[in-house]
C-alpha positions as CSV (number, residue, x, y, z in Angstrom):
1,M,-1.9,118.5,-53.6
2,I,-2.1,117.5,-50.0
3,N,-1.5,113.8,-49.3
4,A,-4.2,112.7,-46.9
5,H,-2.3,109.5,-46.0
6,P,0.5,109.8,-43.4
7,Q,4.0,108.8,-44.5
8,P,5.6,105.8,-42.9
9,R,7.6,107.9,-40.5
10,D,4.4,109.7,-39.5
11,A,2.5,106.4,-39.1
12,A,5.3,105.1,-36.8
13,A,5.2,108.2,-34.7
14,A,1.4,108.0,-34.5
15,H,1.6,104.3,-33.4
16,K,4.2,105.2,-30.7
17,R,1.9,108.0,-29.4
18,A,-1.1,105.7,-29.3
19,T,0.9,102.9,-27.5
20,L,2.2,105.4,-25.0
21,G,-1.2,106.8,-24.5
22,A,-2.7,103.4,-23.9
23,A,0.1,102.5,-21.5
24,L,-0.4,105.8,-19.5
25,A,-4.2,105.2,-19.5
26,G,-3.6,101.7,-18.1
27,L,-1.2,103.0,-15.5
28,A,-3.7,105.7,-14.4
29,L,-6.4,103.0,-14.2
30,A,-4.1,100.8,-12.1
31,V,-3.2,103.7,-9.8
32,A,-6.8,104.9,-9.4
33,F,-8.3,101.4,-9.1
34,P,-5.5,99.0,-8.0
35,A,-8.0,96.2,-7.0
36,L,-9.5,96.2,-10.6
37,A,-6.0,95.8,-12.1
38,D,-5.1,93.1,-9.6
39,T,-8.2,91.0,-10.1
40,L,-8.0,91.3,-13.9
41,D,-4.3,90.2,-13.8
42,Q,-5.1,87.4,-11.4
43,A,-8.0,86.2,-13.5
44,K,-5.8,86.0,-16.6
45,R,-3.1,84.2,-14.6
46,I,-5.6,81.6,-13.4
47,H,-6.8,81.0,-16.9
48,D,-3.3,80.8,-18.3
49,R,-2.3,78.2,-15.7
50,I,-5.5,76.2,-16.0
51,A,-6.1,76.2,-19.8
52,G,-2.7,77.2,-21.2
53,V,-4.3,80.0,-23.3
54,P,-5.6,83.5,-22.7
55,P,-9.3,83.9,-21.9
56,S,-11.8,85.6,-24.1
57,E,-12.8,89.1,-22.9
58,Q,-16.2,87.9,-21.6
59,V,-14.6,84.9,-19.7
60,L,-12.0,87.2,-18.2
61,L,-14.7,89.6,-17.0
62,N,-16.7,86.7,-15.6
63,M,-13.7,85.4,-13.7
64,K,-12.9,88.9,-12.5
65,A,-16.4,89.1,-11.0
66,E,-15.9,85.9,-9.1
67,L,-12.5,87.1,-7.8
68,D,-14.1,90.4,-6.8
69,N,-16.6,88.3,-4.8
70,N,-13.6,86.5,-3.1
71,D,-14.4,83.2,-4.9
72,G,-11.2,82.2,-6.7
73,V,-12.3,78.6,-6.9
74,A,-15.4,79.6,-8.9
75,A,-13.1,81.7,-11.2
76,A,-10.9,78.7,-11.8
77,M,-13.9,76.5,-12.6
78,L,-14.8,78.9,-15.3
79,A,-11.3,78.5,-16.8
80,M,-11.8,74.8,-16.9
81,E,-14.6,75.2,-19.4
82,D,-11.9,76.0,-22.0
83,D,-10.9,73.2,-24.4
84,G,-7.3,73.9,-23.6
85,F,-7.8,72.5,-20.1
86,Y,-8.6,69.1,-21.6
87,N,-6.5,69.1,-24.8
88,V,-3.3,70.5,-23.3
89,T,-3.2,70.8,-19.5
90,L,-4.7,67.4,-18.6
91,K,-3.1,65.6,-21.5
92,N,0.4,66.9,-20.5
93,W,-0.4,66.1,-16.9
94,A,-1.2,62.5,-17.5
95,A,1.1,61.7,-20.4
96,P,4.3,61.0,-18.3
97,W,2.4,58.3,-16.3
98,T,2.0,56.2,-19.5
99,N,5.7,55.3,-20.2
100,R,8.8,54.3,-18.3
101,E,10.7,57.3,-19.5
102,M,8.0,59.6,-18.0
103,D,8.0,61.5,-21.3
104,V,5.3,64.1,-21.8
105,F,5.8,64.1,-25.6
106,V,3.8,60.9,-26.4
107,P,0.7,60.5,-28.6
108,L,-2.7,60.6,-27.1
109,N,-3.6,57.0,-26.0
110,D,-6.3,55.2,-24.1
111,Y,-4.6,55.8,-20.7
112,V,-4.5,59.6,-21.2
113,A,-8.0,59.7,-22.7
114,T,-9.4,57.9,-19.7
115,V,-7.8,60.3,-17.3
116,V,-9.1,63.3,-19.3
117,G,-12.6,61.8,-19.5
118,A,-12.7,60.9,-15.8
119,V,-11.8,64.5,-14.9
120,R,-14.4,66.0,-17.3
121,D,-17.1,63.8,-15.9
122,D,-16.3,64.6,-12.2
123,R,-15.7,61.0,-11.4
124,D,-14.3,59.8,-8.2
125,F,-10.6,60.0,-9.2
126,R,-9.7,56.8,-7.4
127,E,-11.7,54.9,-10.0
128,I,-9.0,55.5,-12.7
129,L,-7.1,52.7,-11.1
130,Y,-9.8,50.1,-10.8
131,A,-13.1,50.8,-12.6
132,D,-14.3,49.0,-15.7
133,I,-14.1,52.2,-17.8
134,L,-12.3,53.3,-21.0
135,Y,-12.8,56.6,-22.8
136,L,-12.6,56.7,-26.6
137,A,-13.9,59.0,-29.3
138,D,-17.6,59.2,-30.1
139,P,-18.3,56.7,-32.9
140,A,-20.2,59.5,-34.7
141,L,-16.9,61.2,-35.4
142,G,-16.0,58.5,-37.9
143,L,-12.5,57.7,-36.6
144,P,-10.9,54.2,-36.9
145,A,-12.4,51.9,-34.3
146,Y,-10.5,51.2,-31.1
147,S,-8.0,48.4,-31.6
148,N,-6.2,46.1,-29.1
149,S,-3.2,46.0,-31.4
150,N,-2.5,49.7,-32.3
151,N,-3.1,53.3,-31.2
152,N,-4.6,54.6,-34.5
153,H,-7.9,55.5,-32.9
154,Y,-6.3,58.0,-30.5
155,A,-3.6,59.2,-32.9
156,Q,-6.2,60.2,-35.4
157,L,-8.4,61.8,-32.7
158,E,-5.4,64.0,-31.7
159,S,-4.3,64.8,-35.3
160,A,-7.9,65.9,-36.1
161,G,-7.5,68.6,-33.4
162,L,-10.9,67.8,-31.9
163,S,-12.0,68.9,-28.5
164,L,-11.4,66.1,-26.0
165,K,-14.0,67.8,-23.8
166,D,-16.7,67.1,-26.5
167,A,-15.3,64.1,-28.4
168,L,-14.8,61.5,-25.6
169,V,-17.4,59.0,-24.5
170,V,-17.1,56.4,-21.8
171,R,-17.5,52.7,-22.3
172,S,-17.1,49.5,-20.3
173,Q,-13.5,48.5,-20.8
174,A,-14.5,44.9,-21.0
175,S,-16.9,45.6,-23.8
176,V,-14.2,47.4,-25.8
177,T,-11.1,45.3,-25.2
178,G,-12.6,41.8,-24.6
179,L,-11.0,41.5,-21.2
180,P,-13.3,39.8,-18.6
181,A,-15.1,42.5,-16.6
182,D,-13.4,41.5,-13.3
183,A,-10.0,41.7,-15.0
184,T,-10.3,45.3,-15.9
185,A,-8.7,47.9,-13.7
186,G,-9.0,51.4,-15.2
187,V,-5.8,52.9,-16.8
188,V,-3.6,50.1,-15.4
189,T,-5.1,47.6,-17.8
190,S,-5.3,50.0,-20.7
191,R,-3.3,49.2,-23.8
192,A,-0.9,52.0,-23.2
193,A,-0.1,50.8,-19.7
194,A,0.3,47.2,-20.8
195,R,2.7,48.2,-23.6
196,S,4.9,50.1,-21.2
197,F,4.6,48.1,-18.0
198,F,3.4,44.5,-18.8
199,K,5.8,44.1,-21.7
200,A,8.5,41.5,-20.9
201,G,10.0,41.6,-17.4
202,T,8.1,40.2,-14.4
203,N,5.2,42.6,-14.1
204,R,6.9,44.3,-11.1
205,A,7.3,47.3,-13.4
206,N,3.5,47.9,-13.5
207,F,3.4,47.8,-9.7
208,R,6.4,50.1,-9.3
209,F,5.2,52.7,-11.8
210,T,1.7,52.7,-10.3
211,L,3.3,53.4,-7.0
212,L,5.5,56.1,-8.5
213,N,2.8,57.8,-10.5
214,H,-0.1,57.5,-8.1
215,L,1.3,57.4,-4.6
216,C,4.3,59.7,-5.4
217,M,6.9,57.3,-4.0
218,D,9.4,54.9,-5.4
219,L,10.4,51.6,-3.8
220,E,13.1,53.4,-1.8
221,Q,10.5,55.2,0.1
222,V,8.6,52.1,1.2
223,H,11.8,50.0,1.8
224,D,11.2,48.0,5.0
225,V,13.5,45.1,6.0
226,T,11.2,44.0,8.9
227,R,8.6,42.4,6.6
228,V,8.4,38.6,6.3
229,P,10.1,37.5,3.0
230,D,8.0,34.4,2.4
231,R,6.4,35.7,-0.8
232,I,9.6,36.8,-2.6
233,R,9.9,34.9,-5.9
234,Q,12.5,32.5,-7.0
235,D,14.2,35.0,-9.4
236,V,15.6,37.0,-6.5
237,S,19.0,35.9,-5.2
238,R,19.3,35.5,-1.5
239,S,23.0,36.1,-1.6
240,P,23.8,38.6,-4.5
241,G,27.5,38.4,-5.2
242,G,27.8,35.7,-2.6
243,D,26.9,38.1,0.2
244,A,23.6,37.3,2.0
245,R,23.8,40.7,3.8
246,V,23.0,42.5,0.5
247,F,19.7,40.6,0.3
248,L,18.8,41.1,4.0
249,N,19.6,44.8,4.1
250,N,18.6,45.8,0.6
251,C,16.6,43.4,-1.7
252,L,14.4,42.1,1.1
253,G,13.2,45.7,2.0
254,C,11.5,46.1,-1.4
255,H,10.6,42.6,-2.5
256,S,9.0,41.5,0.8
257,G,6.2,44.1,0.3
258,M,6.2,44.4,-3.5
259,D,6.1,40.8,-4.5
260,P,2.9,39.9,-2.5
261,L,1.2,42.9,-4.1
262,A,2.4,42.5,-7.6
263,Q,1.1,38.9,-7.5
264,A,-2.3,40.5,-8.4
265,F,-0.9,40.9,-12.0
266,A,0.0,37.1,-12.3
267,Y,-2.4,36.5,-15.2
268,Y,-1.4,39.5,-17.4
269,D,1.2,39.9,-20.1
270,Y,1.8,42.0,-23.2
271,E,2.2,40.0,-26.4
272,Y,4.1,41.3,-29.4
273,D,6.5,40.2,-32.1
274,A,9.8,40.9,-30.5
275,D,11.8,40.1,-33.6
276,N,10.0,42.4,-36.0
277,D,8.4,44.9,-33.6
278,L,11.1,45.7,-31.0
279,T,9.1,48.4,-29.2
280,G,5.8,46.5,-29.2
281,E,4.0,49.1,-31.2
282,N,1.5,46.6,-32.5
283,G,1.2,44.3,-29.6
284,S,-1.8,43.7,-27.3
285,I,-2.6,42.9,-23.7
286,S,-2.9,39.2,-22.8
287,Y,-4.9,37.8,-19.9
288,N,-5.3,34.2,-18.8
289,A,-9.0,34.0,-18.1
290,E,-10.6,31.3,-15.9
291,G,-9.9,27.9,-17.4
292,A,-6.8,28.9,-19.3
293,I,-3.6,27.0,-18.6
294,D,-0.2,28.5,-19.3
295,A,2.1,25.8,-20.8
296,A,5.1,27.0,-18.8
297,T,3.5,27.0,-15.4
298,G,0.6,24.5,-15.6
299,T,-1.7,27.1,-14.0
300,R,-3.3,30.4,-15.0
301,V,-0.1,32.2,-13.9
302,K,1.9,33.7,-16.8
303,A,5.3,32.2,-17.5
304,K,7.1,35.4,-16.6
305,Y,6.3,34.7,-12.9
306,H,8.4,31.6,-13.0
307,I,11.4,32.9,-15.0
308,N,14.9,32.5,-13.5
309,S,13.5,30.0,-11.1
310,A,16.9,28.4,-10.6
311,T,18.3,31.6,-9.0
312,F,16.8,30.5,-5.7
313,P,14.7,27.3,-6.2
314,Y,13.4,27.5,-2.6
315,G,11.8,30.9,-3.2
316,Y,8.1,31.5,-3.7
317,V,6.4,29.8,-6.6
318,T,3.4,32.0,-7.6
319,P,0.3,29.8,-7.8
320,N,-2.5,32.4,-8.5
321,D,-3.2,36.1,-8.4
322,H,-4.0,36.3,-4.6
323,W,-2.3,39.4,-3.2
324,T,-1.6,40.5,0.4
325,N,-0.5,43.9,1.6
326,Y,2.3,43.3,4.1
327,W,2.8,47.1,4.4
328,R,-0.3,47.5,6.5
329,E,2.0,46.7,9.4
330,G,5.4,48.3,10.1
331,Q,6.6,51.6,9.0
332,N,4.4,51.8,5.9
333,Q,1.3,52.1,8.0
334,V,2.0,55.8,7.5
335,L,0.6,55.5,3.9
336,G,-2.9,55.5,5.5
337,W,-4.5,52.3,4.4
338,D,-8.3,52.1,4.4
339,S,-9.5,50.2,7.4
340,A,-12.7,49.3,5.6
341,L,-10.8,47.2,3.1
342,P,-9.5,43.7,4.0
343,G,-5.9,44.2,2.9
344,E,-5.8,41.2,0.7
345,G,-7.8,39.8,-2.2
346,D,-7.6,38.3,-5.7
347,G,-6.7,40.1,-8.9
348,A,-5.6,43.5,-10.0
349,R,-8.8,45.4,-9.4
350,S,-9.0,44.8,-5.6
351,M,-5.2,45.4,-5.2
352,L,-5.4,48.7,-7.0
353,M,-8.4,49.7,-4.9
354,E,-6.2,49.1,-1.9
355,L,-3.6,51.5,-3.3
356,S,-6.1,54.2,-4.5
357,H,-8.0,54.2,-1.2
358,S,-4.9,55.1,0.8
359,E,-4.1,58.5,2.2
360,A,-0.9,58.5,0.1
361,F,-3.0,58.3,-3.1
362,A,-5.0,61.4,-2.2
363,S,-2.0,63.5,-1.1
364,C,-0.1,62.4,-4.2
365,Q,-2.8,63.7,-6.5
366,V,-2.8,67.1,-4.7
367,K,1.0,67.4,-5.0
368,K,0.9,66.6,-8.7
369,V,-1.8,69.2,-9.4
370,F,-0.1,71.8,-7.3
371,K,3.1,71.4,-9.3
372,S,1.2,71.5,-12.6
373,V,-0.7,74.6,-11.8
374,C,1.7,76.6,-9.6
375,L,4.7,75.5,-11.8
376,R,6.8,74.7,-8.7
377,E,7.1,72.3,-5.9
378,P,5.6,73.2,-2.5
379,G,8.3,74.9,-0.5
380,D,7.4,76.3,2.9
381,A,5.0,75.8,5.8
382,A,2.3,77.8,4.1
383,D,2.5,75.6,1.0
384,R,2.4,72.4,3.2
385,A,-0.6,73.7,5.1
386,Q,-2.4,74.4,1.8
387,L,-1.6,70.9,0.5
388,A,-3.1,69.4,3.7
389,S,-6.2,71.6,3.3
390,M,-6.7,70.7,-0.4
391,T,-6.3,67.0,0.4
392,T,-9.1,67.2,2.9
393,D,-11.3,69.2,0.4
394,F,-10.4,66.6,-2.3
395,K,-11.7,63.8,-0.2
396,N,-14.8,65.8,0.9
397,A,-15.6,66.5,-2.7
398,N,-15.9,62.8,-3.5
399,Y,-12.3,62.8,-4.9
400,N,-13.3,65.3,-7.7
401,I,-9.8,66.4,-9.0
402,K,-11.3,69.6,-10.5
403,Q,-11.6,70.9,-6.9
404,V,-7.8,70.5,-6.5
405,F,-7.0,72.2,-9.8
406,A,-9.3,75.1,-8.8
407,E,-7.9,75.5,-5.3
408,S,-4.3,75.3,-6.5
409,A,-5.0,78.0,-9.1
410,D,-6.6,80.2,-6.5
411,Y,-3.7,79.8,-4.1
412,C,-1.1,80.6,-6.7
413,K,-3.0,83.4,-8.5
414,G,-0.8,86.1,-6.9
415,E,2.5,84.5,-8.0
């Protein structure tokens, strides 16, 4: 009796022959039609970089058609339709901005969700720092309601594996959190940011990490000892270790510019039970609205702005949230401040608009996207020219960050 089924050894041999045949056919196709192989490979690479997952056959062919038409940006835009762009790429891109450790492995939170939603909706990306917006899950999904004192809403949204592209809806931050509308400032007044950067301390951390995350520079890069020190608070010693030169050559360079700007946060704090909740997991943002008086200061200013006042009693005593940008003069003019803005104002929103309307903010977003998509830092003259071109296009596209993702993917498609 003849066995119609091949034995295991015969099956393995048949598989090897089929694999070899497919490989040879693919090689022949690549030799005969190299452009076809190149554009297919480039389309897949763009999709992998943008969405983190391979494309479907139809999407791959559609992207290839755009590349064959010399429109890599359009091909990248097709890749952005994949849920992976929102659930993976954008989440991982924004997650490090939400904590002091710059850890990407943090749960979804209101800061990250607001960045993801703003990108999806093609918003002016500058608004993430100052608009009265907050993105949360559509109530129809039946998730726990947003809470000022925990992250359950976003944790369950993430654990449910839902598409952020479809699940997120935008709301007025004031209507969700109860903050006065003029006290909201995009992701900076989100619960996640408050927990990380308003908790304890002096609120300088929120300013420093905003500078670091959204202007791509730490205080060392804006150090300028030529600015007037009249707004430096009482908690900064004028002679650390008994040596006034340390203050004049080091401390002054950061605090003379930072303290007048961080004054915009004077009415904010993060309240939590430090004895039983060391990390502030269940705390909430606190804001002294108009008419509120802080017992420690006798004004709306939070007590943290007056701590360690005996360090230098003749230092600046913060009376309100009026901020001034001393960096509009001196070496930090190079940050490209918007001449249409006054350079001073009251409260967090106007100060964060000052930062986000700078040239430094625009170029920073482009650098961050380039690194995320190209998986490397810009390295040579060609890269720097590309960054400059993408920064111009970003601004001309009404600060739509999708344009930067698309152009970065197109630029790096051959790598």
